[in-house]
NUBA-860844 format. One line per field, with one value per atom (N, C-alpha, C, O): residue in three letters; chain; atom name; z, x, y; residue number from 0. Coordinates in nm, 2 decimals. Layout:
// residues N
res <- (Ala	...) .
chain <- (A	...) .
atom <- (CA	...) .
z <- (Z	...) .
x <- (X	...) .
y <- (Y	...) .
n <- (NUM	...) .
This chain:
// residues 47
res <- (Met	Met	Met	Met	Leu	Leu	Leu	Leu	Gly	Gly	Gly	Gly	Thr	Thr	Thr	Thr	Thr	Thr	Thr	Thr	Asp	Asp	Asp	Asp	Asp	Asp	Asp	Asp	Gly	Gly	Gly	Gly	Asp	Asp	Asp	Asp	Leu	Leu	Leu	Leu	Ala	Ala	Ala	Ala	Val	Val	Val	Val	Ile	Ile	Ile	Ile	Lys	Lys	Lys	Lys	Thr	Thr	Thr	Thr	Phe	Phe	Phe	Phe	Gly	Gly	Gly	Gly	Asn	Asn	Asn	Asn	Pro	Pro	Pro	Pro	Glu	Glu	Glu	Glu	Gly	Gly	Gly	Gly	Thr	Thr	Thr	Thr	Ile	Ile	Ile	Ile	Val	Val	Val	Val	Leu	Leu	Leu	Leu	Phe	Phe	Phe	Phe	Asn	Asn	Asn	Asn	Glu	Glu	Glu	Glu	Tyr	Tyr	Tyr	Tyr	Phe	Phe	Phe	Phe	Phe	Phe	Phe	Phe	Tyr	Tyr	Tyr	Tyr	Arg	Arg	Arg	Arg	Leu	Leu	Leu	Leu	Ala	Ala	Ala	Ala	Ile	Ile	Ile	Ile	Leu	Leu	Leu	Leu	Ile	Ile	Ile	Ile	Asn	Asn	Asn	Asn	Ile	Ile	Ile	Ile	Pro	Pro	Pro	Pro	Met	Met	Met	Met	Pro	Pro	Pro	Pro	Lys	Lys	Lys	Lys	Ser	Ser	Ser	Ser	Gly	Gly	Gly	Gly	Ile	Ile	Ile	Ile) .
chain <- (A	A	A	A	A	A	A	A	A	A	A	A	A	A	A	A	A	A	A	A	A	A	A	A	A	A	A	A	A	A	A	A	A	A	A	A	A	A	A	A	A	A	A	A	A	A	A	A	A	A	A	A	A	A	A	A	A	A	A	A	A	A	A	A	A	A	A	A	A	A	A	A	A	A	A	A	A	A	A	A	A	A	A	A	A	A	A	A	A	A	A	A	A	A	A	A	A	A	A	A	A	A	A	A	A	A	A	A	A	A	A	A	A	A	A	A	A	A	A	A	A	A	A	A	A	A	A	A	A	A	A	A	A	A	A	A	A	A	A	A	A	A	A	A	A	A	A	A	A	A	A	A	A	A	A	A	A	A	A	A	A	A	A	A	A	A	A	A	A	A	A	A	A	A	A	A	A	A	A	A	A	A	A	A	A	A	A	A) .
atom <- (N	CA	C	O	N	CA	C	O	N	CA	C	O	N	CA	C	O	N	CA	C	O	N	CA	C	O	N	CA	C	O	N	CA	C	O	N	CA	C	O	N	CA	C	O	N	CA	C	O	N	CA	C	O	N	CA	C	O	N	CA	C	O	N	CA	C	O	N	CA	C	O	N	CA	C	O	N	CA	C	O	N	CA	C	O	N	CA	C	O	N	CA	C	O	N	CA	C	O	N	CA	C	O	N	CA	C	O	N	CA	C	O	N	CA	C	O	N	CA	C	O	N	CA	C	O	N	CA	C	O	N	CA	C	O	N	CA	C	O	N	CA	C	O	N	CA	C	O	N	CA	C	O	N	CA	C	O	N	CA	C	O	N	CA	C	O	N	CA	C	O	N	CA	C	O	N	CA	C	O	N	CA	C	O	N	CA	C	O	N	CA	C	O	N	CA	C	O	N	CA	C	O	N	CA	C	O	N	CA	C	O) .
z <- (5.34	5.44	5.54	5.58	5.61	5.74	5.82	5.80	5.94	5.99	6.16	6.19	6.26	6.42	6.51	6.49	6.61	6.70	6.80	6.79	6.90	6.98	7.10	7.17	7.09	7.19	7.13	7.20	7.00	6.92	6.87	6.85	6.83	6.77	6.61	6.58	6.52	6.40	6.36	6.44	6.22	6.21	6.05	5.99	6.02	5.84	5.84	5.89	5.78	5.69	5.59	5.49	5.63	5.44	5.41	5.49	5.30	5.26	5.15	5.07	5.14	5.03	4.87	4.88	4.78	4.67	4.62	4.53	4.70	4.66	4.48	4.40	4.46	4.32	4.28	4.17	4.40	4.39	4.44	4.46	4.46	4.48	4.62	4.71	4.66	4.79	4.84	4.96	4.74	4.81	4.85	4.89	4.83	4.91	5.05	5.12	5.10	5.24	5.32	5.44	5.23	5.31	5.30	5.41	5.19	5.20	5.31	5.37	5.34	5.43	5.57	5.65	5.61	5.74	5.75	5.85	5.63	5.66	5.67	5.73	5.65	5.68	5.80	5.84	5.84	5.95	6.10	6.21	6.03	6.18	6.16	6.23	6.04	6.02	6.08	6.12	6.08	6.15	6.30	6.37	6.34	6.49	6.53	6.61	6.46	6.48	6.51	6.60	6.44	6.41	6.48	6.46	6.56	6.65	6.56	6.58	6.49	6.42	6.49	6.53	6.50	6.55	6.49	6.42	6.52	6.42	6.52	6.64	6.45	6.54	6.54	6.48	6.65	6.69	6.56	6.52	6.52	6.40	6.42	6.50	6.39	6.40	6.30	6.21	6.31	6.20	6.29	6.23) .
x <- (-11.41	-11.48	-11.41	-11.36	-11.38	-11.34	-11.39	-11.38	-11.48	-11.53	-11.45	-11.35	-11.53	-11.50	-11.60	-11.71	-11.53	-11.64	-11.69	-11.64	-11.79	-11.82	-11.70	-11.72	-11.60	-11.49	-11.40	-11.33	-11.42	-11.32	-11.23	-11.13	-11.22	-11.13	-11.17	-11.29	-11.06	-11.06	-11.16	-11.19	-11.20	-11.26	-11.28	-11.34	-11.20	-11.26	-11.41	-11.44	-11.50	-11.62	-11.62	-11.60	-11.66	-11.71	-11.83	-11.89	-11.88	-12.05	-12.08	-11.99	-12.19	-12.19	-12.22	-12.26	-12.19	-12.23	-12.07	-12.07	-11.93	-11.85	-11.77	-11.85	-11.67	-11.65	-11.57	-11.55	-11.53	-11.46	-11.57	-11.54	-11.74	-11.82	-11.86	-11.78	-11.96	-11.99	-11.91	-11.88	-11.88	-11.82	-11.64	-11.57	-11.61	-11.51	-11.51	-11.43	-11.63	-11.66	-11.69	-11.67	-11.73	-11.72	-11.55	-11.49	-11.48	-11.34	-11.27	-11.18	-11.28	-11.23	-11.25	-11.17	-11.41	-11.44	-11.39	-11.34	-11.39	-11.38	-11.18	-11.13	-11.15	-10.98	-10.92	-10.80	-11.07	-11.00	-11.04	-11.00	-11.12	-11.14	-11.10	-11.12	-11.01	-10.93	-10.78	-10.70	-10.76	-10.64	-10.62	-10.53	-10.76	-10.77	-10.77	-10.69	-10.87	-10.88	-10.70	-10.68	-10.59	-10.48	-10.37	-10.25	-10.42	-10.35	-10.26	-10.15	-10.30	-10.25	-10.27	-10.38	-10.20	-10.25	-10.30	-10.24	-10.43	-10.53	-10.55	-10.55	-10.59	-10.66	-10.83	-10.87	-10.88	-10.99	-11.10	-11.09	-11.19	-11.27	-11.41	-11.41	-11.54	-11.66	-11.73	-11.68	-11.87	-11.96	-12.10	-12.20) .
y <- (-3.17	-3.06	-3.07	-3.18	-2.93	-2.96	-2.88	-2.76	-2.93	-2.86	-2.87	-2.94	-2.79	-2.79	-2.92	-2.95	-2.95	-3.07	-2.97	-2.85	-3.00	-2.93	-2.87	-2.78	-2.94	-2.94	-2.81	-2.73	-2.82	-2.71	-2.78	-2.71	-2.90	-2.99	-2.99	-3.00	-2.99	-3.00	-3.14	-3.23	-3.14	-3.33	-3.26	-3.16	-3.38	-3.37	-3.45	-3.56	-3.37	-3.45	-3.47	-3.41	-3.66	-3.68	-3.72	-3.79	-3.67	-3.72	-3.78	-3.79	-3.83	-3.91	-3.78	-3.67	-3.84	-3.78	-3.71	-3.63	-3.75	-3.69	-3.72	-3.78	-3.70	-3.71	-3.89	-3.94	-3.93	-4.07	-4.20	-4.32	-4.12	-4.23	-4.25	-4.21	-4.30	-4.35	-4.47	-4.50	-4.53	-4.67	-4.64	-4.73	-4.54	-4.45	-4.50	-4.57	-4.42	-4.42	-4.56	-4.58	-4.63	-4.79	-4.83	-4.86	-4.84	-4.86	-4.78	-4.84	-4.67	-4.64	-4.64	-4.61	-4.70	-4.73	-4.88	-4.93	-4.96	-5.10	-5.10	-5.20	-5.06	-5.06	-4.97	-4.96	-4.90	-4.81	-4.93	-4.93	-5.00	-5.11	-5.21	-5.30	-5.23	-5.37	-5.31	-5.40	-5.22	-5.14	-5.13	-5.17	-5.07	-5.12	-5.24	-5.29	-5.32	-5.49	-5.55	-5.63	-5.51	-5.56	-5.46	-5.47	-5.37	-5.26	-5.17	-5.14	-5.15	-5.02	-4.88	-4.83	-4.84	-4.69	-4.58	-4.50	-4.57	-4.48	-4.41	-4.44	-4.28	-4.13	-4.21	-4.30	-4.11	-4.17	-4.13	-4.02	-4.20	-4.20	-4.23	-4.33	-4.18	-4.22	-4.19	-4.13	-4.25	-4.21	-4.13	-4.09) .
n <- (0	0	0	0	1	1	1	1	2	2	2	2	3	3	3	3	4	4	4	4	5	5	5	5	6	6	6	6	7	7	7	7	8	8	8	8	9	9	9	9	10	10	10	10	11	11	11	11	12	12	12	12	13	13	13	13	14	14	14	14	15	15	15	15	16	16	16	16	17	17	17	17	18	18	18	18	19	19	19	19	20	20	20	20	21	21	21	21	22	22	22	22	23	23	23	23	24	24	24	24	25	25	25	25	26	26	26	26	27	27	27	27	28	28	28	28	29	29	29	29	30	30	30	30	31	31	31	31	32	32	32	32	33	33	33	33	34	34	34	34	35	35	35	35	36	36	36	36	37	37	37	37	38	38	38	38	39	39	39	39	40	40	40	40	41	41	41	41	42	42	42	42	43	43	43	43	44	44	44	44	45	45	45	45	46	46	46	46) .
């Protein structure tokens, strides 16, 4: 799902109940944090 932030920026919104299952959200968050820890440039993200 695509939405907009209060600043007018576009944001991808992921929710529970997606066709791939809820573990996908955990996997994406885990590897996002891992990439940040090893200094791989990543776009800003949040929960």
